[in-house]
C-alpha positions in Angstrom: -47.9 -5.1 -29.1 -48.6 -2.0 -27.0 -47.1 -4.3 -24.0 -43.5 -4.3 -25.9 -43.5 -1.1 -26.8 -44.1 -0.1 -23.1 -41.6 -2.5 -22.3 -38.6 -1.2 -24.3 -39.3 2.2 -23.2 -39.6 1.7 -19.5 -35.9 -0.3 -20.6 -34.9 3.4 -22.5 -35.4 5.3 -19.6 -33.6 3.0 -16.9 -31.0 2.6 -19.3 -30.3 6.2 -19.8 -31.0 7.0 -16.0 -28.2 3.8 -14.9 -25.0 4.9 -17.8 -24.4 8.1 -15.9 -20.3 8.5 -16.9 -18.4 8.5 -14.1 -14.8 10.3 -14.4 -11.4 9.2 -12.9 -9.9 12.0 -11.3 -6.0 13.0 -11.7 -5.4 12.0 -8.4 -7.1 8.9 -8.5 -5.5 7.6 -11.8 -2.2 8.4 -10.2 -2.7 6.5 -7.0 -3.6 3.1 -8.9 -0.4 3.3 -11.3 1.6 4.0 -8.4 0.1 0.8 -6.4 0.8 -0.8 -9.8 4.4 0.9 -9.5 4.9 -0.3 -5.9 4.0 -4.5 -7.1 5.7 -4.2 -10.3 9.4 -2.8 -7.8 7.9 -5.6 -5.0 8.2 -8.6 -7.8 11.5 -7.3 -9.5 12.7 -7.8 -5.6 11.5 -11.4 -4.8 8.8 -10.0 -2.5 5.4 -11.7 -2.8 4.4 -10.1 0.4 5.1 -7.1 -0.5 3.6 -7.4 -3.8 0.1 -8.5 -2.2 -0.5 -5.5 -0.3 -2.2 -3.8 -3.1 -5.0 -6.9 -3.4 -8.2 -6.0 -1.1 -7.4 -8.4 2.2 -10.9 -10.3 2.1 -12.4 -14.0 1.0 -13.9 -11.7 -1.7 -10.8 -10.9 -3.4 -10.8 -13.3 -7.0 -7.7 -13.8 -9.1 -8.4 -15.9 -12.4 -5.7 -17.2 -14.2 -5.4 -20.2 -16.6 -6.3 -22.7 -13.9 -9.7 -20.8 -13.1 -10.8 -18.7 -10.6 -9.3 -18.5 -7.0 -11.0 -17.3 -3.9 -9.7 -14.9 -1.1 -6.5 -12.8 -0.5 -4.5 -15.8 1.2 -5.3 -18.6 -1.6 -4.3 -15.9 -3.4 -0.6 -15.3 -2.0 0.0 -18.9 -1.6 -0.7 -19.4 -5.6 1.7 -16.7 -6.1 4.1 -18.5 -3.6 3.4 -21.9 -5.3 3.8 -20.3 -8.7 6.6 -18.0 -8.7 9.1 -19.8 -6.0 12.2 -18.2 -6.6 14.0 -15.2 -8.6 14.7 -17.0 -11.2 10.9 -18.1 -12.2 10.2 -15.0 -11.2 11.9 -12.8 -13.7 12.1 -9.2 -14.3 7.9 -7.6 -14.7 7.5 -4.3 -16.7 3.6 -3.9 -17.1 2.1 -2.0 -19.4 -1.3 0.0 -19.1 -3.5 0.1 -22.0 -6.7 1.4 -20.3 -7.1 2.7 -17.1 -11.3 4.2 -16.7 -13.9 4.4 -14.2 -16.7 2.0 -14.1 -18.5 3.2 -11.2 -18.0 5.7 -8.5 -15.0 4.4 -6.8 -14.4 1.3 -9.0 -12.4 1.6 -11.5 -10.7 -1.2 -14.3 -7.2 -1.1 -15.7 -6.2 -3.3 -19.0 -2.6 -3.8 -20.0 -0.2 -6.4 -20.3 2.5 -7.9 -18.8 6.2 -9.4 -19.5 8.3 -12.0 -17.6 11.9 -11.0 -18.9 13.5 -14.3 -17.9 16.6 -16.6 -18.2 14.6 -20.1 -18.4 12.4 -18.2 -21.5 10.2 -14.9 -21.0 6.7 -15.0 -20.2 3.9 -12.7 -21.6 0.3 -12.2 -21.6 -2.6 -9.7 -20.3 -4.5 -8.5 -17.3 -7.9 -7.0 -15.8 -7.6 -5.7 -12.9 -11.2 -4.5 -11.3 -9.7 -1.3 -8.4 -12.1 0.0 -5.5 -10.9 2.5 -3.3 -11.1 1.8 0.4 -10.9 5.2 2.1 -7.7 6.6 0.9 -6.7 3.3 -1.0 -7.0 2.0 -4.0 -7.1 -2.1 -3.9 -7.3 -4.8 -6.5 -10.8 -6.9 -5.9 -10.4 -8.7 -8.4 -7.5 -9.6 -10.9 -7.6 -11.7 -14.3 -4.4 -12.7 -15.5 -3.8 -14.8 -18.5 -0.1 -15.6 -20.5 0.1 -15.8 -24.2 2.8 -18.0 -24.7 
């Protein structure tokens, strides 16, 4: 029993020591939202290459959708090109950010919705984006997106 109490006490102390609140500065919040706005604009022009500029150019980038995870920047770009080959399928994209918060120093998480207005039928869904600051640039390191219809 004494060992259990000591273990729980140690866990409590470790938890308190590691749960410091990380704040996202106003400048960083604006930079992330501007990056998202750039993505929306690129998408609506049918420019997947420009859309991908806000993703981390690494084999460690992960996109997770309805068909499972895809690893790497090139593979993610190819997935977008294959899934959205023309403006009819791409439609007009709008994002709505539900929450943006720091989850660690230099790392932020964004939760939101997307809407594709299309002549072939609209598409809506949700996303969770994990952003990391590299020098002065915020890039998406993990994207979990799923359609709701």
